[in-house]
LOVEXZA-857202 format. One record per residue (C-alpha): x, y, z; residue number from 1. Coordinates in steps of 0.05 Angstrom, whole numbers. Example, Ala and Ser with C-alpha at 12.3 -4.5 7.8 and 13.67 -1.06 7.14 Angstrom:
2
+--------+--------+--------+-----+
|      X |      Y |      Z | seq |
+--------+--------+--------+-----+
|    246 |    -90 |    156 |   1 |
|    273 |    -21 |    143 |   2 |
+--------+--------+--------+-----+
END
This chain:
462
+--------+--------+--------+-----+
|      X |      Y |      Z | seq |
+--------+--------+--------+-----+
|   2445 |   1276 |   1938 |   1 |
|   2363 |   1264 |   1953 |   2 |
|   2324 |   1279 |   2010 |   3 |
|   2258 |   1260 |   2025 |   4 |
|   2223 |   1263 |   2100 |   5 |
|   2239 |   1190 |   2110 |   6 |
|   2302 |   1174 |   2074 |   7 |
|   2371 |   1204 |   2037 |   8 |
|   2410 |   1186 |   1987 |   9 |
|   2486 |   1208 |   1970 |  10 |
|   2539 |   1187 |   1933 |  11 |
|   2614 |   1189 |   1941 |  12 |
|   2675 |   1152 |   1925 |  13 |
|   2640 |   1113 |   1878 |  14 |
|   2582 |   1087 |   1920 |  15 |
|   2514 |   1104 |   1919 |  16 |
|   2494 |   1107 |   2002 |  17 |
|   2417 |   1105 |   2020 |  18 |
|   2400 |   1126 |   2092 |  19 |
|   2328 |   1104 |   2119 |  20 |
|   2317 |   1158 |   2170 |  21 |
|   2271 |   1135 |   2219 |  22 |
|   2313 |   1065 |   2234 |  23 |
|   2378 |   1083 |   2206 |  24 |
|   2384 |   1035 |   2167 |  25 |
|   2439 |   1037 |   2110 |  26 |
|   2436 |   1007 |   2041 |  27 |
|   2493 |   1013 |   1982 |  28 |
|   2454 |   1013 |   1917 |  29 |
|   2487 |   1000 |   1848 |  30 |
|   2476 |   1051 |   1792 |  31 |
|   2415 |   1025 |   1763 |  32 |
|   2377 |   1027 |   1834 |  33 |
|   2410 |   1088 |   1846 |  34 |
|   2367 |   1116 |   1781 |  35 |
|   2302 |   1069 |   1804 |  36 |
|   2302 |   1101 |   1879 |  37 |
|   2267 |   1172 |   1851 |  38 |
|   2220 |   1137 |   1813 |  39 |
|   2198 |   1083 |   1867 |  40 |
|   2202 |   1136 |   1913 |  41 |
|   2143 |   1175 |   1880 |  42 |
|   2113 |   1102 |   1866 |  43 |
|   2116 |   1123 |   1793 |  44 |
|   2135 |   1051 |   1754 |  45 |
|   2104 |   1074 |   1688 |  46 |
|   2159 |   1134 |   1673 |  47 |
|   2206 |   1089 |   1702 |  48 |
|   2181 |   1038 |   1646 |  49 |
|   2192 |   1083 |   1596 |  50 |
|   2263 |   1124 |   1622 |  51 |
|   2292 |   1048 |   1627 |  52 |
|   2266 |   1010 |   1566 |  53 |
|   2321 |    987 |   1541 |  54 |
|   2345 |    965 |   1614 |  55 |
|   2286 |    941 |   1638 |  56 |
|   2302 |    873 |   1669 |  57 |
|   2352 |    902 |   1716 |  58 |
|   2309 |    960 |   1730 |  59 |
|   2249 |    921 |   1743 |  60 |
|   2294 |    878 |   1790 |  61 |
|   2317 |    936 |   1827 |  62 |
|   2252 |    955 |   1837 |  63 |
|   2226 |    891 |   1865 |  64 |
|   2292 |    900 |   1917 |  65 |
|   2272 |    964 |   1941 |  66 |
|   2201 |    939 |   1953 |  67 |
|   2229 |    887 |   1987 |  68 |
|   2269 |    937 |   2035 |  69 |
|   2206 |    980 |   2044 |  70 |
|   2169 |    911 |   2060 |  71 |
|   2217 |    894 |   2113 |  72 |
|   2212 |    962 |   2145 |  73 |
|   2277 |    978 |   2129 |  74 |
|   2259 |   1036 |   2078 |  75 |
|   2210 |   1083 |   2083 |  76 |
|   2193 |   1063 |   2149 |  77 |
|   2143 |   1093 |   2198 |  78 |
|   2162 |   1155 |   2234 |  79 |
|   2170 |   1149 |   2315 |  80 |
|   2140 |   1205 |   2348 |  81 |
|   2162 |   1224 |   2417 |  82 |
|   2112 |   1279 |   2467 |  83 |
|   2173 |   1286 |   2508 |  84 |
|   2247 |   1259 |   2523 |  85 |
|   2241 |   1185 |   2544 |  86 |
|   2269 |   1163 |   2598 |  87 |
|   2226 |   1215 |   2648 |  88 |
|   2289 |   1257 |   2643 |  89 |
|   2324 |   1235 |   2708 |  90 |
|   2389 |   1283 |   2719 |  91 |
|   2452 |   1243 |   2715 |  92 |
|   2505 |   1283 |   2688 |  93 |
|   2542 |   1349 |   2723 |  94 |
|   2585 |   1400 |   2694 |  95 |
|   2620 |   1426 |   2749 |  96 |
|   2651 |   1491 |   2752 |  97 |
|   2706 |   1493 |   2792 |  98 |
|   2743 |   1545 |   2764 |  99 |
|   2723 |   1619 |   2739 | 100 |
|   2791 |   1635 |   2720 | 101 |
|   2829 |   1613 |   2664 | 102 |
|   2917 |   1620 |   2652 | 103 |
|   2895 |   1628 |   2576 | 104 |
|   2866 |   1678 |   2539 | 105 |
|   2837 |   1648 |   2472 | 106 |
|   2801 |   1687 |   2428 | 107 |
|   2745 |   1655 |   2415 | 108 |
|   2721 |   1631 |   2484 | 109 |
|   2647 |   1635 |   2504 | 110 |
|   2672 |   1639 |   2570 | 111 |
|   2697 |   1709 |   2570 | 112 |
|   2765 |   1681 |   2582 | 113 |
|   2749 |   1636 |   2640 | 114 |
|   2704 |   1686 |   2676 | 115 |
|   2634 |   1680 |   2650 | 116 |
|   2623 |   1756 |   2654 | 117 |
|   2631 |   1755 |   2730 | 118 |
|   2685 |   1754 |   2783 | 119 |
|   2747 |   1710 |   2780 | 120 |
|   2738 |   1660 |   2826 | 121 |
|   2743 |   1583 |   2844 | 122 |
|   2694 |   1533 |   2877 | 123 |
|   2698 |   1518 |   2948 | 124 |
|   2690 |   1438 |   2968 | 125 |
|   2629 |   1448 |   3012 | 126 |
|   2594 |   1474 |   2950 | 127 |
|   2626 |   1419 |   2906 | 128 |
|   2606 |   1366 |   2956 | 129 |
|   2530 |   1402 |   2947 | 130 |
|   2526 |   1395 |   2878 | 131 |
|   2550 |   1313 |   2882 | 132 |
|   2493 |   1305 |   2936 | 133 |
|   2443 |   1343 |   2882 | 134 |
|   2467 |   1297 |   2834 | 135 |
|   2461 |   1229 |   2871 | 136 |
|   2394 |   1243 |   2896 | 137 |
|   2363 |   1231 |   2827 | 138 |
|   2346 |   1161 |   2810 | 139 |
|   2396 |   1150 |   2757 | 140 |
|   2434 |   1091 |   2765 | 141 |
|   2505 |   1113 |   2724 | 142 |
|   2528 |   1181 |   2743 | 143 |
|   2571 |   1231 |   2697 | 144 |
|   2613 |   1289 |   2728 | 145 |
|   2658 |   1336 |   2687 | 146 |
|   2705 |   1382 |   2722 | 147 |
|   2702 |   1448 |   2678 | 148 |
|   2724 |   1526 |   2676 | 149 |
|   2756 |   1569 |   2665 | 150 |
|   2813 |   1520 |   2684 | 151 |
|   2800 |   1464 |   2735 | 152 |
|   2880 |   1454 |   2746 | 153 |
|   2871 |   1520 |   2779 | 154 |
|   2838 |   1483 |   2829 | 155 |
|   2859 |   1421 |   2834 | 156 |
|   2857 |   1407 |   2908 | 157 |
|   2781 |   1414 |   2906 | 158 |
|   2781 |   1363 |   2844 | 159 |
|   2818 |   1312 |   2876 | 160 |
|   2774 |   1317 |   2947 | 161 |
|   2703 |   1323 |   2908 | 162 |
|   2732 |   1264 |   2863 | 163 |
|   2738 |   1218 |   2922 | 164 |
|   2674 |   1240 |   2963 | 165 |
|   2638 |   1225 |   2892 | 166 |
|   2668 |   1157 |   2894 | 167 |
|   2657 |   1144 |   2969 | 168 |
|   2576 |   1161 |   2952 | 169 |
|   2569 |   1123 |   2888 | 170 |
|   2595 |   1065 |   2924 | 171 |
|   2551 |   1073 |   2984 | 172 |
|   2491 |   1075 |   2939 | 173 |
|   2516 |   1018 |   2900 | 174 |
|   2516 |   1064 |   2843 | 175 |
|   2567 |   1082 |   2788 | 176 |
|   2603 |   1148 |   2773 | 177 |
|   2643 |   1170 |   2709 | 178 |
|   2688 |   1229 |   2719 | 179 |
|   2718 |   1272 |   2669 | 180 |
|   2763 |   1338 |   2668 | 181 |
|   2762 |   1386 |   2610 | 182 |
|   2831 |   1427 |   2609 | 183 |
|   2874 |   1467 |   2565 | 184 |
|   2940 |   1435 |   2594 | 185 |
|   2975 |   1497 |   2599 | 186 |
|   2990 |   1483 |   2676 | 187 |
|   3004 |   1408 |   2670 | 188 |
|   3079 |   1405 |   2705 | 189 |
|   3105 |   1338 |   2726 | 190 |
|   3061 |   1344 |   2791 | 191 |
|   2999 |   1360 |   2765 | 192 |
|   3012 |   1296 |   2713 | 193 |
|   3022 |   1246 |   2767 | 194 |
|   2958 |   1275 |   2812 | 195 |
|   2921 |   1270 |   2747 | 196 |
|   2937 |   1205 |   2730 | 197 |
|   2924 |   1184 |   2809 | 198 |
|   2857 |   1209 |   2798 | 199 |
|   2846 |   1150 |   2737 | 200 |
|   2794 |   1196 |   2702 | 201 |
|   2778 |   1215 |   2625 | 202 |
|   2815 |   1272 |   2611 | 203 |
|   2791 |   1327 |   2549 | 204 |
|   2866 |   1367 |   2525 | 205 |
|   2845 |   1422 |   2483 | 206 |
|   2887 |   1441 |   2434 | 207 |
|   2878 |   1471 |   2361 | 208 |
|   2930 |   1439 |   2321 | 209 |
|   2983 |   1467 |   2283 | 210 |
|   3032 |   1515 |   2316 | 211 |
|   3015 |   1576 |   2285 | 212 |
|   2937 |   1563 |   2281 | 213 |
|   2942 |   1542 |   2360 | 214 |
|   2983 |   1606 |   2378 | 215 |
|   2934 |   1657 |   2341 | 216 |
|   2875 |   1628 |   2378 | 217 |
|   2900 |   1601 |   2443 | 218 |
|   2950 |   1646 |   2468 | 219 |
|   2974 |   1666 |   2542 | 220 |
|   2957 |   1728 |   2574 | 221 |
|   2979 |   1788 |   2532 | 222 |
|   2983 |   1748 |   2475 | 223 |
|   3041 |   1702 |   2483 | 224 |
|   3042 |   1635 |   2450 | 225 |
|   3021 |   1573 |   2490 | 226 |
|   3033 |   1519 |   2432 | 227 |
|   3103 |   1495 |   2458 | 228 |
|   3091 |   1481 |   2534 | 229 |
|   3016 |   1452 |   2526 | 230 |
|   3042 |   1409 |   2468 | 231 |
|   3100 |   1382 |   2512 | 232 |
|   3056 |   1374 |   2572 | 233 |
|   2998 |   1340 |   2531 | 234 |
|   3058 |   1290 |   2494 | 235 |
|   3088 |   1274 |   2567 | 236 |
|   3014 |   1257 |   2596 | 237 |
|   2984 |   1218 |   2543 | 238 |
|   3020 |   1161 |   2538 | 239 |
|   3004 |   1149 |   2617 | 240 |
|   2930 |   1153 |   2601 | 241 |
|   2920 |   1091 |   2551 | 242 |
|   2847 |   1108 |   2515 | 243 |
|   2829 |   1159 |   2573 | 244 |
|   2832 |   1222 |   2539 | 245 |
|   2799 |   1258 |   2476 | 246 |
|   2847 |   1318 |   2443 | 247 |
|   2789 |   1371 |   2436 | 248 |
|   2812 |   1418 |   2376 | 249 |
|   2763 |   1484 |   2349 | 250 |
|   2760 |   1502 |   2279 | 251 |
|   2752 |   1574 |   2259 | 252 |
|   2765 |   1613 |   2194 | 253 |
|   2836 |   1619 |   2203 | 254 |
|   2837 |   1545 |   2199 | 255 |
|   2782 |   1520 |   2157 | 256 |
|   2835 |   1469 |   2129 | 257 |
|   2824 |   1427 |   2195 | 258 |
|   2847 |   1359 |   2164 | 259 |
|   2925 |   1394 |   2167 | 260 |
|   2910 |   1408 |   2238 | 261 |
|   2886 |   1338 |   2247 | 262 |
|   2944 |   1306 |   2206 | 263 |
|   3000 |   1342 |   2260 | 264 |
|   2964 |   1305 |   2310 | 265 |
|   2970 |   1247 |   2281 | 266 |
|   3040 |   1267 |   2273 | 267 |
|   3052 |   1280 |   2340 | 268 |
|   3021 |   1212 |   2355 | 269 |
|   2955 |   1224 |   2382 | 270 |
|   2900 |   1185 |   2358 | 271 |
|   2838 |   1196 |   2398 | 272 |
|   2807 |   1267 |   2380 | 273 |
|   2748 |   1311 |   2359 | 274 |
|   2759 |   1378 |   2316 | 275 |
|   2692 |   1417 |   2330 | 276 |
|   2667 |   1481 |   2283 | 277 |
|   2672 |   1551 |   2323 | 278 |
|   2605 |   1577 |   2332 | 279 |
|   2613 |   1664 |   2336 | 280 |
|   2578 |   1728 |   2315 | 281 |
|   2583 |   1737 |   2245 | 282 |
|   2622 |   1801 |   2253 | 283 |
|   2678 |   1757 |   2280 | 284 |
|   2738 |   1747 |   2232 | 285 |
|   2740 |   1680 |   2258 | 286 |
|   2668 |   1671 |   2247 | 287 |
|   2652 |   1610 |   2198 | 288 |
|   2605 |   1633 |   2145 | 289 |
|   2555 |   1603 |   2086 | 290 |
|   2603 |   1617 |   2036 | 291 |
|   2658 |   1567 |   2072 | 292 |
|   2605 |   1505 |   2069 | 293 |
|   2630 |   1480 |   2001 | 294 |
|   2707 |   1476 |   2026 | 295 |
|   2690 |   1448 |   2088 | 296 |
|   2650 |   1392 |   2053 | 297 |
|   2716 |   1372 |   2024 | 298 |
|   2749 |   1372 |   2086 | 299 |
|   2701 |   1324 |   2124 | 300 |
|   2706 |   1279 |   2059 | 301 |
|   2790 |   1285 |   2069 | 302 |
|   2784 |   1262 |   2135 | 303 |
|   2738 |   1209 |   2124 | 304 |
|   2789 |   1182 |   2071 | 305 |
|   2844 |   1191 |   2122 | 306 |
|   2806 |   1154 |   2173 | 307 |
|   2818 |   1094 |   2121 | 308 |
|   2891 |   1102 |   2109 | 309 |
|   2916 |   1111 |   2188 | 310 |
|   2885 |   1091 |   2250 | 311 |
|   2851 |   1137 |   2301 | 312 |
|   2787 |   1152 |   2335 | 313 |
|   2741 |   1211 |   2311 | 314 |
|   2695 |   1223 |   2361 | 315 |
|   2641 |   1244 |   2309 | 316 |
|   2647 |   1181 |   2268 | 317 |
|   2637 |   1132 |   2320 | 318 |
|   2569 |   1115 |   2300 | 319 |
|   2539 |   1053 |   2330 | 320 |
|   2508 |   1004 |   2278 | 321 |
|   2496 |    945 |   2322 | 322 |
|   2449 |    980 |   2375 | 323 |
|   2436 |   1051 |   2342 | 324 |
|   2415 |   1108 |   2378 | 325 |
|   2378 |   1102 |   2441 | 326 |
|   2305 |   1140 |   2448 | 327 |
|   2330 |   1189 |   2485 | 328 |
|   2389 |   1217 |   2440 | 329 |
|   2342 |   1202 |   2374 | 330 |
|   2282 |   1258 |   2409 | 331 |
|   2323 |   1304 |   2431 | 332 |
|   2404 |   1295 |   2424 | 333 |
|   2422 |   1348 |   2478 | 334 |
|   2400 |   1337 |   2549 | 335 |
|   2406 |   1402 |   2574 | 336 |
|   2362 |   1420 |   2636 | 337 |
|   2339 |   1354 |   2644 | 338 |
|   2389 |   1301 |   2637 | 339 |
|   2451 |   1346 |   2653 | 340 |
|   2462 |   1415 |   2686 | 341 |
|   2517 |   1462 |   2704 | 342 |
|   2540 |   1487 |   2769 | 343 |
|   2578 |   1548 |   2777 | 344 |
|   2638 |   1566 |   2839 | 345 |
|   2580 |   1598 |   2880 | 346 |
|   2532 |   1536 |   2867 | 347 |
|   2485 |   1569 |   2816 | 348 |
|   2452 |   1519 |   2771 | 349 |
|   2441 |   1532 |   2700 | 350 |
|   2418 |   1487 |   2645 | 351 |
|   2491 |   1476 |   2615 | 352 |
|   2549 |   1507 |   2614 | 353 |
|   2532 |   1554 |   2550 | 354 |
|   2484 |   1587 |   2599 | 355 |
|   2524 |   1593 |   2661 | 356 |
|   2532 |   1667 |   2674 | 357 |
|   2466 |   1686 |   2650 | 358 |
|   2417 |   1700 |   2712 | 359 |
|   2352 |   1691 |   2666 | 360 |
|   2375 |   1615 |   2659 | 361 |
|   2389 |   1605 |   2733 | 362 |
|   2348 |   1550 |   2754 | 363 |
|   2377 |   1555 |   2826 | 364 |
|   2421 |   1533 |   2878 | 365 |
|   2448 |   1464 |   2900 | 366 |
|   2430 |   1488 |   2966 | 367 |
|   2363 |   1510 |   2950 | 368 |
|   2343 |   1462 |   2898 | 369 |
|   2305 |   1483 |   2830 | 370 |
|   2263 |   1534 |   2844 | 371 |
|   2252 |   1561 |   2769 | 372 |
|   2211 |   1509 |   2758 | 373 |
|   2190 |   1536 |   2689 | 374 |
|   2262 |   1535 |   2656 | 375 |
|   2260 |   1456 |   2662 | 376 |
|   2188 |   1457 |   2635 | 377 |
|   2208 |   1488 |   2569 | 378 |
|   2271 |   1442 |   2563 | 379 |
|   2234 |   1378 |   2570 | 380 |
|   2192 |   1393 |   2511 | 381 |
|   2252 |   1408 |   2464 | 382 |
|   2270 |   1361 |   2407 | 383 |
|   2252 |   1346 |   2341 | 384 |
|   2176 |   1343 |   2352 | 385 |
|   2181 |   1413 |   2391 | 386 |
|   2222 |   1439 |   2317 | 387 |
|   2187 |   1446 |   2254 | 388 |
|   2254 |   1455 |   2208 | 389 |
|   2278 |   1384 |   2246 | 390 |
|   2225 |   1346 |   2222 | 391 |
|   2239 |   1352 |   2152 | 392 |
|   2314 |   1342 |   2160 | 393 |
|   2338 |   1282 |   2139 | 394 |
|   2393 |   1277 |   2196 | 395 |
|   2340 |   1292 |   2253 | 396 |
|   2354 |   1224 |   2289 | 397 |
|   2437 |   1232 |   2287 | 398 |
|   2429 |   1302 |   2329 | 399 |
|   2357 |   1299 |   2359 | 400 |
|   2338 |   1376 |   2345 | 401 |
|   2413 |   1404 |   2353 | 402 |
|   2445 |   1444 |   2401 | 403 |
|   2403 |   1481 |   2453 | 404 |
|   2449 |   1544 |   2477 | 405 |
|   2479 |   1554 |   2397 | 406 |
|   2402 |   1563 |   2383 | 407 |
|   2384 |   1611 |   2436 | 408 |
|   2457 |   1653 |   2430 | 409 |
|   2442 |   1655 |   2350 | 410 |
|   2366 |   1663 |   2341 | 411 |
|   2341 |   1678 |   2405 | 412 |
|   2296 |   1627 |   2405 | 413 |
|   2307 |   1547 |   2437 | 414 |
|   2258 |   1521 |   2380 | 415 |
|   2306 |   1550 |   2322 | 416 |
|   2366 |   1509 |   2313 | 417 |
|   2435 |   1540 |   2285 | 418 |
|   2431 |   1537 |   2213 | 419 |
|   2501 |   1531 |   2200 | 420 |
|   2516 |   1485 |   2256 | 421 |
|   2458 |   1435 |   2224 | 422 |
|   2493 |   1440 |   2152 | 423 |
|   2562 |   1423 |   2182 | 424 |
|   2530 |   1366 |   2223 | 425 |
|   2502 |   1332 |   2155 | 426 |
|   2568 |   1336 |   2127 | 427 |
|   2593 |   1306 |   2184 | 428 |
|   2542 |   1255 |   2190 | 429 |
|   2545 |   1237 |   2111 | 430 |
|   2622 |   1226 |   2123 | 431 |
|   2617 |   1183 |   2173 | 432 |
|   2566 |   1136 |   2142 | 433 |
|   2612 |   1140 |   2079 | 434 |
|   2663 |   1106 |   2120 | 435 |
|   2624 |   1062 |   2164 | 436 |
|   2602 |   1033 |   2092 | 437 |
|   2676 |   1030 |   2067 | 438 |
|   2694 |    992 |   2130 | 439 |
|   2639 |    940 |   2123 | 440 |
|   2650 |    925 |   2054 | 441 |
|   2727 |    921 |   2074 | 442 |
|   2696 |    864 |   2124 | 443 |
|   2661 |    831 |   2062 | 444 |
|   2592 |    840 |   2111 | 445 |
|   2552 |    894 |   2129 | 446 |
|   2570 |    906 |   2205 | 447 |
|   2492 |    919 |   2232 | 448 |
|   2463 |    855 |   2202 | 449 |
|   2523 |    808 |   2193 | 450 |
|   2492 |    771 |   2137 | 451 |
|   2556 |    758 |   2111 | 452 |
|   2532 |    790 |   2042 | 453 |
|   2604 |    777 |   1998 | 454 |
|   2634 |    839 |   1965 | 455 |
|   2639 |    816 |   1900 | 456 |
|   2558 |    815 |   1900 | 457 |
|   2546 |    871 |   1952 | 458 |
|   2531 |    925 |   1898 | 459 |
|   2454 |    912 |   1889 | 460 |
|   2393 |    950 |   1921 | 461 |
|   2404 |    907 |   1990 | 462 |
+--------+--------+--------+-----+
END
């Protein structure tokens, strides 16, 4: 693995892969070009000639091909700079906490088992409508609302009425609203499933995989198991959703072999999912540590290989080579407090769902508007330009500086990313790039450029 400020090189599965960091261009090198690369990056053609004296013609050709990529601004390309988040920072997404209560007691829950450190309460319809009105007052053209908790199914009536209101208001304004609901699935009896299907929204279903893993991390109150009920409910709902769902799992120190949990989902017939690393204090027995990284890297490589064997959609492998990431995401991957806010059951506004319950981070209310304007001013400047460590990282344009909440809760500093999370993201991104390259090669072409490069002659600097 080789890194420079503007390029990243790694090898896996017999492929030598070179990423141009600023543009996102990906190149596959043959073995000679891979060996020439460090000399080319250093501009050291003299020493290259000495090293490859017996293969000088091949090495010279590789150098010329690398130079061609550089001349075409597909390698060592200029670094883009953003003084603030592109697009002006219009509010477009809302995490609506319709319930600060839950029917599970997940042992890694960042929300204090659903209450977010306060009283167990539900949002009323008037507050939900006020939150929608606040969102729709922005100039964005497409809005996103996620019904969240705690467990939002405990307040399904308000979810239904708010969904109808949001769609009605969006239609009146000539705009679009996309609705999502995040649920643990425990309370989904037949009637609830029918009502969810009728709502026609996207659904995120929390599930941690194998029965022993799931029961250890996501028990009912009193420690009773939840796997059988939740799994049954999910399997009865998913066939009615088409592609409007994701299974969302969390891996901890208890299931570092999380690919086995993904295989379990596949055995159940589930094909759309993500599996996220837990974020916990180091003192927790479920916390991930630096010592786990080598093992977890192998898990991501296994997942990339599995993705070539079985058809499924893994959220974090969804790289768009045709259009690339938008400028806003490249500059600051997290839109918290600028394009996205969370609203608690009483109408309090917070930068994101992970800051809810912390009075120091409250921006205002849906009734008063944003009154603490100093907080958005901080977040507007956050991104890779404000984080020195990100400016040296090859994956900076794949994450835009990482999760602001994780940075704060682990380092008490919005500008200092959560290091363990950074390491895991880079592993996941390498695996995703490798998988896309394998898929492109299997089609005998480059997905991004569609130049029709034949597989037989592809292993060159191009």
